[in-house]
C-alpha positions in Angstrom: 25.9 -51.5 46.1 22.7 -52.6 47.8 21.1 -51.3 50.9 18.3 -53.7 52.2 16.1 -53.2 55.3 13.5 -55.6 56.4 10.8 -55.3 59.1 8.9 -58.6 59.2 7.4 -59.5 56.0 8.2 -55.9 54.7 11.5 -55.1 52.6 12.9 -51.9 51.1 15.8 -52.3 48.7 18.0 -49.5 47.6 20.4 -50.3 44.8 23.5 -48.9 43.0 24.2 -45.2 42.8 21.0 -44.3 44.8 22.9 -45.8 48.0 25.4 -43.2 48.6 22.8 -40.3 48.6 20.6 -42.4 50.9 23.2 -43.1 53.5 24.1 -39.3 53.6 20.3 -38.3 54.2 20.0 -41.2 56.6 22.6 -39.8 58.7 21.2 -36.5 58.9 17.7 -37.8 59.9 19.0 -40.1 62.6 21.2 -37.3 64.1 18.0 -35.2 64.2 15.9 -37.9 65.8 13.2 -37.7 63.2 11.9 -41.3 63.6 11.0 -40.7 67.3 9.8 -37.1 66.5 7.5 -38.2 63.7 6.1 -41.1 65.7 5.6 -38.7 68.6 3.7 -36.4 66.2 6.2 -33.5 66.4 4.7 -30.9 64.1 7.9 -28.9 63.8 9.6 -31.5 61.6 9.0 -29.6 58.4 10.0 -26.1 59.7 8.3 -23.4 61.6 6.3 -22.1 58.5 4.6 -25.6 58.4 4.2 -26.1 62.1 0.7 -24.4 62.4 -0.7 -26.3 59.7 0.9 -29.5 60.6 -0.4 -29.5 64.2 -3.3 -31.6 64.5 -2.9 -33.5 61.0 -0.7 -36.3 62.3 -3.3 -38.7 63.7 -2.4 -41.1 61.0 0.9 -41.9 62.6 -0.7 -44.4 65.1 -4.1 -45.0 63.3 -3.3 -48.8 63.0 -3.9 -48.7 66.8 -6.4 -45.9 67.4 -8.6 -47.1 64.5 -9.5 -50.1 66.3 -12.2 -48.4 68.2 -14.1 -48.2 64.8 -14.3 -52.0 64.3 -17.7 -52.5 66.3 -19.0 -49.5 64.2 -18.0 -50.5 60.9 -19.3 -54.2 61.7 -22.8 -52.6 62.7 -22.7 -50.5 59.6 -22.0 -53.7 57.4 -24.8 -55.5 59.3 -27.1 -52.7 58.7 -26.6 -52.7 54.7 -26.0 -56.3 54.5 -28.8 -57.0 52.0 -27.3 -54.4 49.6 -24.4 -56.0 47.8 -23.4 -53.2 45.4 -21.3 -50.6 47.5 -20.7 -47.3 45.5 -18.2 -44.8 47.0 -18.7 -41.0 46.1 -15.5 -39.4 47.3 -12.3 -37.7 46.0 -8.6 -37.7 46.7 -6.3 -40.0 48.6 -9.1 -41.4 51.0 -11.2 -42.5 47.9 -8.0 -44.1 46.2 -7.3 -45.8 49.6 -10.7 -47.3 49.8 -10.4 -48.5 46.3 -7.0 -50.1 47.0 -8.1 -51.9 50.1 -11.2 -53.4 48.6 -9.4 -54.3 45.3 -6.6 -56.1 47.1 -9.3 -58.3 48.7 -10.9 -58.8 45.3 -14.1 -56.9 46.7 -16.4 -55.2 44.3 -16.3 -51.5 45.3 -17.4 -49.1 42.7 -15.5 -45.7 43.1 -16.9 -42.6 41.6 -14.3 -39.9 42.3 -15.0 -38.1 39.0 -17.9 -36.4 37.3 -18.2 -37.9 33.8 -21.8 -38.3 32.9 -21.2 -41.4 31.0 -19.7 -43.0 33.9 -22.2 -41.9 36.5 -25.0 -42.9 34.2 -23.7 -46.3 34.0 -23.4 -46.7 37.8 -26.9 -45.5 38.5 -28.2 -48.1 35.9 -26.3 -50.9 37.6 -28.3 -52.7 40.4 -29.7 -49.5 41.9 -32.2 -51.7 43.9 -29.1 -53.3 45.5 -27.0 -50.2 46.0 -25.6 -48.6 49.0 -23.9 -45.3 48.6 -20.9 -44.1 50.8 -20.6 -40.3 50.6 -17.2 -39.5 51.8 -15.8 -35.9 52.5 -13.7 -35.1 55.6 -14.2 -31.4 55.3 -17.9 -32.0 54.1 -17.5 -29.3 51.5 -16.4 -31.4 48.5 -18.3 -30.5 45.5 -18.2 -33.8 43.8 -19.4 -35.6 46.8 -22.3 -33.1 47.1 -23.2 -33.4 43.5 -23.1 -37.4 43.6 -25.2 -37.3 46.8 -27.9 -35.3 45.3 -28.0 -37.3 42.1 -28.2 -40.7 43.9 -30.9 -39.3 46.4 -33.1 -38.4 43.4 -32.4 -41.8 41.8 -33.3 -43.6 45.1 -36.5 -41.6 45.4 -37.6 -42.1 42.0 -37.1 -45.8 42.3 -39.4 -45.9 45.6 -36.5 -46.3 48.2 -36.0 -44.1 51.2 -32.3 -42.6 50.6 -31.8 -42.9 54.4 -31.8 -46.8 53.8 -29.3 -46.4 51.2 -26.9 -43.7 52.1 -24.1 -43.7 54.7 -21.8 -40.7 55.4 -18.2 -40.5 56.4 -16.9 -37.2 57.6 -15.3 -35.1 60.2 -17.4 -34.0 63.2 -19.0 -30.6 62.9 -18.7 -30.5 59.2 -21.6 -29.3 57.0 -22.1 -32.8 55.5 -22.5 -34.2 59.1 -25.4 -31.6 59.6 -26.9 -32.5 56.2 -26.9 -36.3 57.0 -28.4 -35.7 60.5 -31.3 -33.7 59.0 -32.0 -36.4 56.5 -31.4 -39.4 58.7 -28.4 -40.8 57.1 -26.1 -43.1 59.1 -22.9 -41.2 59.9 -19.5 -42.6 60.6 -17.2 -39.9 61.9 -13.6 -39.7 60.7 -10.8 -38.6 62.9 -10.3 -34.7 62.3 -6.5 -35.1 63.2 -6.0 -37.4 60.1 -5.3 -35.5 56.9 -7.5 -36.8 54.0 -4.4 -38.0 52.0 -3.1 -40.2 54.8 -6.6 -41.4 55.7 -6.3 -45.0 54.3 -6.3 -46.7 57.8 -9.0 -44.3 59.2 -12.7 -44.4 58.7 -12.6 -42.9 55.3 -10.4 -45.8 53.9 -12.0 -48.6 56.0 -15.8 -48.1 55.8 -16.2 -48.7 52.3 -14.1 -51.8 52.4 -15.9 -53.1 55.5 -19.2 -52.6 53.7 -17.9 -54.9 51.0 -16.9 -57.6 53.4 -13.1 -56.9 53.8 -11.6 -58.1 57.1 -10.2 -54.6 58.1 -8.9 -55.8 61.4 -6.4 -57.9 59.6 -5.2 -54.8 57.5 -4.8 -52.9 60.8 -2.9 -56.0 62.3 -0.5 -55.9 59.2 0.1 -52.1 59.7 0.5 -52.1 63.5 3.1 -54.8 63.2 5.7 -52.5 61.8 5.0 -49.6 64.0 7.9 -50.6 66.5 10.3 -50.7 63.6 9.4 -47.2 62.4 10.4 -45.9 65.8 14.0 -47.2 65.4 17.0 -44.9 64.7 18.7 -47.6 62.7 17.5 -50.4 60.3 14.3 -48.5 59.8 12.6 -49.4 56.6 10.3 -46.2 56.5 13.3 -43.9 57.3 15.4 -45.6 54.4 12.6 -45.3 52.0 11.9 -41.7 52.7 15.8 -40.9 52.7 16.1 -42.6 49.3 13.2 -40.6 47.7 14.0 -37.4 49.2 17.9 -37.6 48.6 17.3 -38.7 44.9 15.0 -35.7 44.3 17.4 -33.3 45.9 20.1 -34.7 43.6 18.1 -34.3 40.3 16.5 -37.7 40.1 13.0 -36.2 40.9 10.9 -38.5 38.4 10.0 -41.7 40.3 8.9 -44.2 37.5 6.5 -46.8 39.4 6.0 -50.3 38.0 4.4 -53.4 39.6 6.7 -56.3 39.5 4.5 -58.7 41.3 3.3 -57.2 44.5 0.0 -59.0 44.3 -1.8 -55.8 45.2 -3.8 -54.2 42.4 -4.0 -50.5 42.5 -1.0 -50.0 44.9 1.1 -48.1 42.3 -1.8 -45.6 41.8 -2.1 -45.1 45.4 1.6 -44.5 45.9 1.7 -42.1 43.0 -1.1 -39.8 44.4 0.4 -39.9 47.8 4.0 -39.1 46.6 2.8 -36.4 44.2 0.6 -34.5 46.5 2.7 -34.7 49.5 6.1 -33.5 47.9 5.3 -31.6 44.8 5.4 -27.9 45.6 7.5 -24.9 45.8 9.1 -25.9 42.5 10.6 -29.1 44.2 9.5 -32.6 45.2 9.1 -35.7 43.2 7.0 -36.4 40.0 5.7 -39.9 40.1 4.7 -41.8 37.1 3.0 -45.1 36.8 4.1 -47.5 34.0 2.5 -50.7 32.9 5.4 -53.0 34.0 9.0 -52.7 34.6 9.9 -53.2 30.9 7.3 -50.4 29.6 8.3 -47.5 27.5 9.8 -44.7 29.7 10.8 -47.0 32.6 14.5 -47.3 32.1 16.7 -45.8 34.7 19.1 -42.9 34.0 19.3 -39.3 34.2 16.5 -37.8 36.2 14.5 -41.1 36.4 14.4 -43.2 39.8 12.8 -46.5 39.1 10.6 -48.1 41.7 9.4 -51.7 41.7 6.6 -52.8 43.8 7.2 -56.5 44.7 9.9 -58.6 43.2 13.3 -57.0 42.7 14.9 -53.8 41.3 16.1 -54.2 37.7 19.6 -53.2 38.8 19.1 -49.8 40.0 16.7 -47.8 42.0 14.3 -48.9 44.6 12.1 -51.9 45.2 9.5 -52.4 48.1 7.6 -55.6 49.0 5.2 -56.7 51.8 1.5 -57.1 52.8 -0.8 -54.1 52.1 -1.3 -52.9 55.5 2.4 -52.7 56.3 2.9 -50.9 52.9 0.2 -48.4 53.8 2.1 -47.6 57.2 5.4 -47.6 55.5 4.7 -45.4 52.6 2.8 -42.7 54.7 5.9 -42.6 57.0 8.4 -42.5 54.1 6.8 -39.7 52.1 6.5 -37.4 55.3 10.2 -38.2 55.8 10.9 -37.4 52.0 9.1 -34.1 52.4 11.4 -33.1 55.2 14.5 -34.1 52.9 13.2 -32.1 50.0 12.2 -29.2 52.3 8.4 -28.9 51.7 5.3 -28.9 53.9 3.6 -32.3 53.4 0.1 -31.2 54.2 -0.1 -27.9 52.0 -1.8 -28.3 48.7 -1.9 -24.7 47.1 -2.4 -25.9 43.6 -5.4 -28.2 44.4 -6.9 -25.3 46.2 -6.4 -23.1 43.1 -7.8 -25.6 40.6 -11.0 -26.2 42.8 -11.4 -22.4 43.2 -10.9 -21.8 39.5 -13.6 -24.7 38.6 -16.0 -23.0 41.3 -15.6 -19.5 39.8 -16.5 -21.0 36.3 -19.8 -22.3 37.9 -20.3 -19.0 40.0 -23.8 -17.6 39.7 -25.3 -21.0 39.1 -26.5 -21.0 42.8 -28.9 -18.2 41.9 -30.5 -20.1 39.1 -28.4 -19.0 36.1 -26.8 -21.9 34.2 -22.9 -21.5 33.9 -21.4 -20.3 30.7 -18.3 -22.1 29.6 -16.5 -20.6 26.8 -13.9 -23.0 25.2 -12.5 -20.5 22.6 -11.7 -21.3 19.2 -9.4 -24.3 18.5 -6.0 -23.9 16.9 -7.1 -26.6 14.6 -9.7 -29.2 13.9 -8.7 -32.7 12.5 -11.5 -35.1 12.1 -13.1 -35.8 15.4 -10.4 -33.8 17.4 -10.2 -30.1 18.3 -6.8 -28.9 19.3 -6.7 -25.9 21.8 -3.7 -24.4 23.0 -1.2 -21.4 22.4 -1.3 -20.2 18.8 2.7 -20.1 18.6 2.9 -23.7 19.6 1.0 -24.9 16.7 2.2 -22.3 14.1 2.4 -24.1 10.6 0.7 -27.2 11.9 -1.7 -28.8 9.5 -3.0 -32.0 11.1 -3.3 -33.9 14.3 -0.2 -35.8 14.0 1.7 -32.3 13.7 0.0 -31.0 16.6 1.0 -34.3 18.8 4.6 -33.7 17.4 4.4 -30.0 18.6 3.3 -31.3 22.1 6.3 -33.7 22.2 8.9 -30.9 21.1 7.5 -28.8 23.9 8.7 -31.3 26.6 12.2 -29.9 27.5 15.4 -31.9 28.6 14.6 -33.4 32.2 11.1 -32.7 31.6 8.0 -34.8 31.7 4.6 -35.2 29.8 1.3 -35.7 31.9 -1.8 -37.0 30.1 -5.0 -35.9 32.1 -8.2 -37.4 30.6 -11.7 -36.1 31.6 -13.7 -38.9 30.2 -15.2 -42.2 31.3 -12.5 -44.4 33.2 -14.5 -47.7 32.0 -16.1 -46.6 28.6 -13.3 -44.7 27.4 -10.5 -47.0 28.9 -8.8 -47.0 25.3 -7.4 -43.7 26.4 -5.0 -45.5 28.7 -3.1 -46.8 25.5 -2.0 -43.5 24.7 0.6 -43.4 27.5 2.9 -46.1 26.0 2.5 -44.6 22.6 3.6 -41.2 23.5 6.5 -42.6 25.6 7.9 -44.3 22.9 7.7 -41.1 20.7 9.4 -39.1 23.5 12.3 -41.7 23.7 13.2 -41.3 27.5 11.3 -38.6 29.1 8.7 -39.9 31.5 4.8 -39.9 30.5 2.3 -39.9 33.3 -1.4 -40.7 32.7 -4.4 -40.1 35.0 -8.1 -39.6 34.9 -9.8 -36.2 35.3 -11.0 -35.1 38.6 -8.9 -37.8 40.4 -5.8 -36.2 39.0 -6.9 -32.8 40.1 -7.0 -34.0 43.7 -3.7 -35.7 43.6 -0.9 -35.7 41.0 -2.2 -32.2 39.8 -0.4 -30.8 42.7 2.9 -31.8 41.4 2.1 -30.8 37.8 1.6 -27.4 38.9 3.9 -26.8 41.8 6.2 -29.6 41.5 9.6 -29.5 39.4 9.6 -27.4 36.4 9.6 -28.7 32.8 6.1 -30.3 32.9 3.8 -30.4 29.8 0.0 -31.3 30.4 -1.8 -32.7 27.6 -5.6 -32.8 28.5 -8.4 -34.6 26.9 -12.2 -33.7 27.1 -14.9 -35.2 25.2 -18.6 -34.6 24.0 -21.1 -36.3 26.1 -24.0 -38.2 24.4 -26.4 -37.5 27.4 -26.0 -35.2 30.5 -27.0 -36.1 34.0 -28.5 -33.2 35.7 -27.7 -32.3 39.3 -30.7 -31.8 41.3 -31.0 -28.4 43.0 -28.5 -27.0 40.6 -29.0 -25.3 37.3 -26.1 -27.4 35.7 -25.6 -31.0 35.0 -22.5 -33.2 35.0 -21.2 -32.1 31.6 -20.7 -28.5 32.6 -19.3 -29.5 36.0 -16.7 -31.7 34.3 -15.9 -29.2 31.7 -15.4 -26.6 34.6 -13.0 -28.8 36.2 -11.0 -29.2 33.2 -11.0 -25.4 32.4 -10.2 -24.6 35.8 -7.1 -26.9 35.7 -5.9 -25.4 32.6 -6.3 -21.8 34.3 -4.4 -23.1 37.2 -1.5 -24.7 35.1 -1.2 -21.4 32.6 -1.2 -19.1 35.7 2.0 -20.7 36.7 3.6 -20.8 33.3 3.1 -24.4 32.7 2.6 -25.6 29.0 -0.9 -27.0 28.8 -2.9 -28.3 25.7 -6.5 -29.3 25.5 -7.6 -32.1 22.8 -11.6 -32.2 22.6 -12.9 -35.2 21.2 -16.2 -34.4 19.3 -16.9 -38.2 19.2 -15.1 -40.0 22.0 -14.4 -43.5 20.4 -13.6 -42.0 17.1 -11.3 -39.4 18.6 -9.4 -41.9 20.5 -8.9 -44.2 17.6 -7.6 -41.1 15.7 -5.3 -40.3 18.3 -3.9 -43.8 18.4 -3.4 -43.7 14.8 -1.7 -40.4 14.8 0.9 -41.8 17.4 1.5 -45.0 15.4 4.8 -45.7 13.9 
């Protein structure tokens, strides 16, 4: 059986056993008038408990049209910084991932700093600083990462003899602390729409400004998105409603692991953006969808069956699951609509992020006191075992009798239950330590069927970390941290990025364990050697 819905150049295909449950969910959604209600920004769609939180967060629904008023302002900002051809974005969460997606799809060279690894930040500071413009993005204006990176770049610009006001542009909500700081220091400010939630901000100022500075034609992107808005209002033959019904119904019937592979979409980074949107929107209250990005449709851990629902971006389904194809702007509008619908089917509030708040609070508590001038003290505890360049930290009972790293990894693999999943979260340098990405398929081969996800440190905390902690049970988290060769101090703070990065990692572990989730940390005393040792231990 195949269900296929199109809207212009956009298509959604649902195949085989996913069709029956999708049809059932579509009937309920249509009867309840969900498409029209969502496009009318009805905040009661997710139940009375969510109404207060949802009200004022649905501006993304018509952003393809309302964001057009930004075009002259974006063009003016691009002209102002036209002589600076290295655009760096300091931000977190879905809005940073969206800007990276939009720029990458156009082949534009946007450098995204949404983590706090000292090696990664140092490399960016040493790369064309004299031609760098920094975008500081934080809707709330309270993002710790954005504040820290702003301080570091301010200092670097000043040390190089440049006025930071000529190099920094801020995007934030009106009335935020960051707006006040920017006005005091003379930074250019582009205000974001306060009624657009950060995770859904791809087609607002947060997603569009960094891309516009890179020379991307963002008006074309808005045109692509606006073209499918009429189809999203329809009660029948609605691609967004069909996709949302398929996702929500599958999760409600036990297929709650969405395995995402790019099958020829032509849009680099689309899988990762979809992953964070699905995870943070639906993964809470012990329910929702755990998305896992794999290298390609034939990668280890991508086979359909059991609790796995394959999703192919571009191309066609491999005989089961879902497939979505279309231009980027249309896909952004489609996916935002669809995950909001899926949240209704699953029965969760799409805009609540309790686990993300807890992780941030735990990291802040580990740094508490530093505002008074005292350096933070982070106590890692004694490792359960040490093998070469790798320390293993975790519950003693999990590693009872284990003598080496291979045995420790076997213990982690055994801890993944039936219908469970493993998430690898790496607090290292996304470029310098990119070899860590090879661990995902190696672990997937060893697990023989259970999905294995992979994410980089701080960006995971602000996205898929929500599903790891509050989504479906059975998740095991394998966290990697590593020694830094040099630190990057944070001006005005008694700590550097090394302490901040470890505080984020430790805070995340605290939040995971407080919820009874199994979490293990591997610390690399030497990053390159430790990663090579892990690859060797996972080899056949």
